[in-house]
C-alpha positions as CSV (number, residue, x, y, z in Angstrom):
1,M,14.1,-23.5,22.5
2,A,13.6,-19.8,23.3
3,A,11.2,-17.8,21.2
4,R,12.8,-15.5,18.7
5,R,11.9,-11.8,18.8
6,L,11.0,-9.5,15.9
7,A,10.7,-5.7,16.6
8,I,8.7,-3.5,14.2
9,L,9.2,0.3,14.4
10,V,6.4,2.3,12.8
11,S,4.3,5.5,13.2
12,F,0.6,4.8,13.3
13,S,-0.5,8.3,12.4
14,G,-3.8,7.5,10.8
15,D,-5.5,4.9,8.6
16,G,-3.2,5.0,5.6
17,G,-1.8,2.2,3.5
18,V,1.4,1.8,5.6
19,E,-0.7,1.3,8.8
20,V,-2.8,-1.3,7.0
21,V,0.3,-3.2,5.8
22,V,2.1,-3.2,9.1
23,A,-1.0,-4.2,11.1
24,R,-1.6,-7.2,8.7
25,L,2.0,-8.3,8.9
26,A,2.1,-7.9,12.7
27,R,-1.0,-10.1,13.1
28,A,0.4,-12.7,10.8
29,F,3.8,-12.7,12.5
30,A,2.3,-12.9,16.0
31,A,0.3,-16.0,14.9
32,R,3.5,-17.9,14.2
33,P,4.6,-20.2,17.0
34,G,8.0,-19.4,18.5
35,L,8.0,-15.8,17.4
36,D,7.4,-12.8,19.8
37,V,6.5,-9.5,18.2
38,D,7.3,-6.1,19.7
39,L,5.5,-3.2,18.0
40,L,7.3,0.1,18.7
41,L,5.0,3.0,18.0
42,L,6.1,6.6,17.4
43,K,2.5,7.6,17.1
44,A,-0.5,5.5,18.1
45,R,-3.6,6.7,16.2
46,G,-6.1,5.1,13.9
47,K,-8.5,2.1,13.9
48,H,-5.9,-0.4,13.0
49,L,-4.5,-0.5,16.5
50,A,-7.8,-2.0,17.8
51,R,-7.3,-4.9,15.3
52,L,-4.0,-6.0,16.7
53,P,-4.0,-9.2,18.8
54,E,-3.5,-8.9,22.5
55,H,-0.3,-11.0,22.5
56,I,1.6,-8.4,20.5
57,N,3.7,-6.3,22.8
58,L,2.8,-2.7,22.1
59,I,5.4,-0.2,23.1
60,K,4.2,3.4,22.8
61,L,7.3,5.6,22.7
62,R,7.1,8.8,24.7
63,A,8.6,10.8,21.8
64,D,6.1,11.2,18.9
65,S,8.6,12.1,16.3
66,A,11.6,10.2,14.8
67,A,13.9,13.2,15.6
68,L,13.3,12.8,19.4
69,A,13.1,9.0,19.8
70,T,16.6,7.9,19.2
71,G,17.4,7.4,22.9
72,E,14.3,5.5,23.6
73,V,14.8,3.1,20.7
74,A,18.5,2.7,21.6
75,R,17.6,1.7,25.2
76,Y,15.1,-0.8,23.9
77,L,17.6,-2.4,21.6
78,H,20.3,-2.5,24.3
79,R,17.8,-4.1,26.8
80,E,15.8,-6.5,24.6
81,R,18.3,-7.4,21.8
82,P,15.6,-8.5,19.3
83,D,16.7,-10.9,16.6
84,V,15.6,-8.4,13.9
85,L,14.3,-4.8,13.8
86,L,12.0,-4.0,10.8
87,A,11.4,-0.2,10.3
88,A,8.5,1.0,8.2
89,K,9.2,4.0,6.0
90,D,12.1,6.4,5.6
91,R,12.1,8.3,8.9
92,A,11.6,5.2,11.1
93,G,14.4,3.5,9.1
94,R,16.9,6.2,9.7
95,L,15.8,6.4,13.4
96,A,16.4,2.7,13.7
97,L,19.9,3.0,12.3
98,R,20.8,5.9,14.6
99,A,19.5,4.0,17.6
100,R,21.5,0.9,16.7
101,R,24.7,2.9,16.5
102,R,23.9,4.6,19.9
103,A,23.0,1.2,21.5
104,G,26.2,-0.4,20.2
105,V,24.4,-3.7,19.4
106,A,24.5,-5.9,16.4
107,V,20.8,-6.2,15.8
108,P,20.0,-6.5,12.1
109,V,18.0,-3.6,10.8
110,Y,15.8,-3.8,7.7
111,L,14.0,-0.8,6.1
112,Q,10.5,-1.3,4.5
113,L,9.8,1.3,1.8
114,H,6.4,1.9,0.2
115,N,7.0,4.7,-2.3
116,Q,9.6,5.9,-4.8
117,P,11.9,8.4,-3.0
118,S,12.2,10.5,-6.1
119,R,8.4,10.9,-6.2
120,T,8.3,12.0,-2.6
121,L,11.0,14.6,-3.3
122,A,9.8,15.8,-6.7
123,R,7.9,18.9,-5.4
124,R,10.5,19.9,-2.8
125,A,13.0,22.7,-3.3
126,P,16.3,21.7,-4.9
127,W,18.3,22.1,-1.7
128,V,15.8,19.9,0.2
129,R,16.0,17.2,-2.5
130,A,19.8,17.4,-2.3
131,W,19.8,17.2,1.5
132,W,17.4,14.2,1.5
133,R,19.4,12.4,-1.2
134,W,22.6,12.9,0.9
135,R,20.9,11.5,4.0
136,M,19.7,8.5,2.1
137,A,23.0,7.8,0.5
138,R,24.7,8.2,4.0
139,S,22.2,6.0,6.0
140,Y,20.6,3.4,3.7
141,P,23.9,1.5,3.0
142,Q,24.1,0.9,6.8
143,A,20.9,-1.2,6.8
144,D,21.2,-5.0,6.6
145,G,18.6,-4.9,3.9
146,I,15.9,-2.8,2.3
147,I,12.5,-4.2,1.4
148,A,10.5,-2.5,-1.4
149,V,6.9,-3.1,-2.3
150,S,7.5,-3.2,-6.0
151,R,10.3,-3.4,-8.6
152,D,9.8,0.2,-9.5
153,V,10.2,1.3,-5.9
154,A,13.3,-0.9,-5.5
155,E,14.9,0.6,-8.6
156,D,14.2,4.1,-7.5
157,V,15.7,3.4,-4.0
158,R,18.9,2.0,-5.6
159,R,19.1,5.0,-8.0
160,V,18.6,7.6,-5.3
161,S,20.6,6.0,-2.4
162,G,23.3,4.1,-4.2
163,V,22.5,0.9,-2.3
164,P,23.6,-2.1,-4.4
165,A,20.9,-4.2,-6.0
166,R,21.8,-7.3,-3.8
167,R,20.8,-5.3,-0.7
168,V,17.3,-4.4,-2.0
169,A,14.6,-7.0,-2.1
170,V,11.1,-6.9,-3.5
171,L,8.6,-8.7,-1.3
172,P,4.8,-8.9,-1.7
173,N,2.7,-6.7,0.5
174,P,0.1,-8.4,2.7
175,V,-2.9,-7.0,0.9
176,F,-5.8,-9.4,1.6
177,D,-6.9,-12.1,4.0
178,E,-10.0,-14.1,5.0
179,D,-11.3,-11.1,7.0
180,L,-11.2,-8.9,3.9
181,L,-13.0,-11.6,1.8
182,R,-15.7,-11.9,4.5
183,A,-16.1,-8.1,4.7
184,A,-16.7,-8.0,0.9
185,R,-19.9,-10.0,1.4
186,T,-21.4,-7.3,3.6
187,P,-24.4,-5.6,1.9
188,V,-23.9,-2.1,0.4
189,D,-26.7,0.5,0.7
190,H,-26.4,2.2,-2.6
191,P,-29.1,2.2,-5.3
192,W,-26.6,1.7,-8.2
193,L,-25.3,-1.5,-6.6
194,G,-28.5,-3.3,-5.9
195,G,-30.2,-6.0,-7.9
196,G,-31.6,-5.3,-11.3
197,R,-29.2,-2.5,-12.1
198,T,-29.8,-0.7,-15.4
199,A,-26.3,0.5,-16.1
200,P,-22.8,-0.8,-15.5
201,V,-20.9,0.7,-12.5
202,V,-17.3,1.6,-12.5
203,L,-15.6,2.1,-9.1
204,G,-12.5,4.2,-8.2
205,V,-11.1,4.2,-4.6
206,G,-8.5,6.4,-3.1
207,R,-7.6,9.8,-1.7
208,L,-9.0,12.6,-3.9
209,I,-5.6,14.1,-4.8
210,P,-4.0,14.7,-8.2
211,Q,-1.8,11.6,-8.0
212,K,-4.8,9.4,-8.3
213,G,-5.8,10.7,-11.7
214,F,-9.6,10.7,-11.0
215,D,-9.9,13.7,-13.4
216,T,-8.8,11.5,-16.2
217,L,-11.3,8.8,-15.1
218,L,-14.1,11.3,-15.2
219,A,-13.1,12.3,-18.8
220,A,-13.1,8.6,-19.7
221,V,-16.5,8.0,-18.2
222,A,-17.9,10.9,-20.2
223,R,-17.0,9.0,-23.4
224,L,-19.0,5.9,-22.3
225,D,-22.8,6.3,-22.7
226,G,-24.8,5.2,-19.7
227,V,-21.8,4.1,-17.5
228,R,-22.0,5.2,-13.9
229,L,-19.0,6.1,-11.7
230,L,-18.6,5.7,-8.0
231,L,-15.6,7.4,-6.3
232,L,-14.9,6.4,-2.8
233,G,-12.5,8.6,-0.8
234,D,-12.0,12.0,0.7
235,G,-9.4,14.7,-0.2
236,P,-8.7,18.2,-1.2
237,E,-9.7,17.6,-4.9
238,Q,-13.3,16.7,-4.0
239,A,-14.8,20.1,-5.0
240,A,-12.7,20.3,-8.2
241,L,-13.8,16.8,-9.2
242,R,-17.4,17.5,-8.7
243,A,-17.1,20.7,-10.8
244,R,-15.3,18.6,-13.5
245,A,-18.2,16.1,-13.6
246,E,-20.6,19.0,-14.0
247,A,-18.6,20.5,-16.8
248,L,-18.4,17.2,-18.6
249,G,-22.2,16.8,-18.3
250,I,-22.0,13.6,-16.3
251,A,-22.9,14.8,-12.8
252,A,-26.0,12.6,-12.8
253,R,-23.9,9.5,-13.5
254,V,-21.2,10.2,-10.9
255,D,-21.5,9.8,-7.1
256,M,-18.9,10.5,-4.5
257,P,-20.0,9.0,-1.3
258,G,-16.8,9.8,0.6
259,F,-14.7,7.5,2.7
260,A,-15.9,3.9,3.1
261,A,-14.7,1.8,6.0
262,N,-15.4,-1.3,4.0
263,P,-14.5,-0.5,0.4
264,W,-14.3,-4.2,-0.4
265,A,-18.0,-4.7,-0.3
266,W,-18.3,-1.9,-3.0
267,M,-15.5,-3.5,-5.0
268,A,-17.2,-6.9,-5.0
269,R,-20.4,-5.4,-6.5
270,A,-18.8,-3.1,-9.1
271,D,-18.8,-4.1,-12.7
272,L,-15.3,-2.7,-13.2
273,F,-12.6,-1.3,-10.9
274,A,-10.4,1.5,-12.4
275,L,-7.1,2.7,-11.2
276,P,-6.2,5.8,-13.2
277,S,-3.2,6.8,-11.1
278,R,-0.2,8.9,-12.3
279,W,2.1,6.9,-10.0
280,E,1.8,4.3,-7.2
281,G,4.1,2.6,-4.8
282,L,2.2,-0.6,-5.2
283,G,-1.5,0.0,-5.6
284,L,-3.2,-1.9,-2.7
285,V,-6.7,-1.3,-4.0
286,L,-5.9,-2.8,-7.4
287,V,-4.8,-6.0,-5.7
288,E,-7.8,-6.0,-3.4
289,A,-10.2,-5.7,-6.3
290,M,-8.5,-8.5,-8.2
291,A,-8.6,-10.7,-5.1
292,L,-12.4,-10.3,-5.1
293,G,-12.5,-11.3,-8.8
294,T,-13.6,-7.8,-9.9
295,P,-12.5,-6.9,-13.5
296,V,-9.9,-4.1,-13.5
297,V,-8.2,-1.5,-15.7
298,A,-5.2,0.5,-14.7
299,T,-2.7,3.0,-16.0
300,D,0.8,2.0,-17.0
301,C,2.1,4.3,-14.3
302,P,5.4,4.1,-12.4
303,G,5.0,1.7,-9.5
304,G,3.2,-1.5,-8.9
305,P,0.3,-1.7,-11.4
306,P,2.4,-2.9,-14.4
307,E,4.0,-5.5,-12.1
308,I,0.6,-6.6,-10.7
309,L,-0.9,-6.9,-14.2
310,D,2.2,-8.5,-15.7
311,G,2.7,-5.8,-18.2
312,G,-0.9,-5.9,-19.4
313,R,-1.2,-9.6,-19.8
314,V,-3.6,-10.1,-16.9
315,A,-5.7,-6.9,-17.5
316,P,-5.4,-3.8,-19.6
317,L,-2.8,-1.1,-18.9
318,V,-3.3,2.2,-20.6
319,P,-1.1,5.3,-20.8
320,V,-1.2,7.8,-18.0
321,D,-3.6,10.8,-18.6
322,D,-5.0,9.3,-21.7
323,A,-8.8,9.4,-21.3
324,A,-9.6,8.0,-24.7
325,A,-7.4,4.9,-24.2
326,L,-8.8,4.5,-20.7
327,A,-12.4,4.7,-22.0
328,E,-11.6,2.2,-24.8
329,A,-10.1,-0.3,-22.3
330,M,-13.0,0.1,-19.9
331,A,-15.5,-0.5,-22.7
332,G,-13.7,-3.7,-23.7
333,V,-13.5,-5.1,-20.2
334,L,-17.2,-4.3,-19.6
335,A,-18.1,-6.1,-22.8
336,E,-15.9,-9.1,-22.1
337,P,-15.0,-9.4,-18.4
338,P,-12.1,-11.8,-17.6
339,A,-12.6,-14.9,-15.6
340,P,-12.4,-14.1,-11.9
341,E,-10.2,-17.0,-11.2
342,R,-7.5,-15.5,-13.5
343,L,-7.5,-12.3,-11.5
344,R,-7.4,-14.1,-8.2
345,A,-4.5,-16.3,-9.3
346,A,-2.5,-13.2,-10.4
347,V,-2.6,-11.7,-6.9
348,A,-2.2,-14.9,-4.8
349,P,1.3,-13.9,-3.6
350,Y,-0.3,-10.9,-1.9
351,H,-2.3,-13.0,0.5
352,V,-1.3,-12.2,4.1
353,D,-0.1,-15.7,4.9
354,R,2.2,-15.9,1.8
355,S,3.5,-12.4,2.3
356,A,4.3,-13.0,6.0
357,A,6.1,-16.2,5.0
358,A,8.2,-14.4,2.4
359,Y,9.1,-11.7,5.0
360,L,10.1,-14.1,7.7
361,A,12.2,-16.1,5.2
362,H,14.0,-12.9,4.1
363,L,14.5,-11.8,7.7
364,G,15.9,-15.2,8.7
365,L,13.1,-15.9,11.1
366,S,11.4,-18.8,9.4
367,P,10.8,-21.8,11.7
368,E,13.4,-23.8,9.8
369,T,16.0,-21.0,10.1
370,P,18.6,-21.9,12.8
């Protein structure tokens, strides 16, 4: 029996969450017998490329933008006729649909979306929002299916694009695997995380941007005597957050070491992981922390956290931008941490193997699918 072929169209423009997800999925897909994987790259940058197995067929498109790559992708589709084309994010999705029309082939095209379109468009000019909504409403219904990373993203996609609910599926992202769990056992060279610590350590991880709500987390920490805060990440709000910590009188209890290539080792040693976001597509770092058994607190923001935490039944959810409620929840979890096994069980569907199996079943590429 001939091997089946899955094509993935994506832009690897750095080391963001989408690159992480696609790289993990591609590795898991390529490990399945009887399935060949072609990875079509609009851009080919970032450390995740080096982690792809050799037997994935990397196709680096000459065009480095979706607007210019239609012909190349159409020629690929006409020549190779993959069984399915999975396109990551909006621009790649619309490119895939244009290319299929030009190629005149019947290759099924699925779009994978990681964020709410309305959030992406919120700060754009009204005419830009209208134009983008028109393009989504025109193109998305042409897809054979849309895959969203959370129920909130799925609902937003349906609302913005008009795609019927039966065409939008929510599938678990591939967030963690055995490599991540092994990496978490790596030692961390930070005095607050060593043995014999004298104060509990709260950890936040993410880009230092307003969306992540780290200003609220600082205000919450200021309400908790003796608690220390580590913020991992870089971004334009770094100076403002440092100034905020100074103004709150907690600069000595806050450290911002910058970007960490292995944040999981920090997560595994923290007493509490806090996600104070104003919105998320899914919230990869929340799942990662829970997979390591680290106690968590999150905001009840649009996106994945309420879904991951089962409406607050797994771990506390607090209102967005409410420093007092966040501080109270953090104090409660630090005083009575949940059983690590409960947290790990809640995120078991996000293991790479289970996520990949769910994707292949949805795409009609499971081994038992004729």
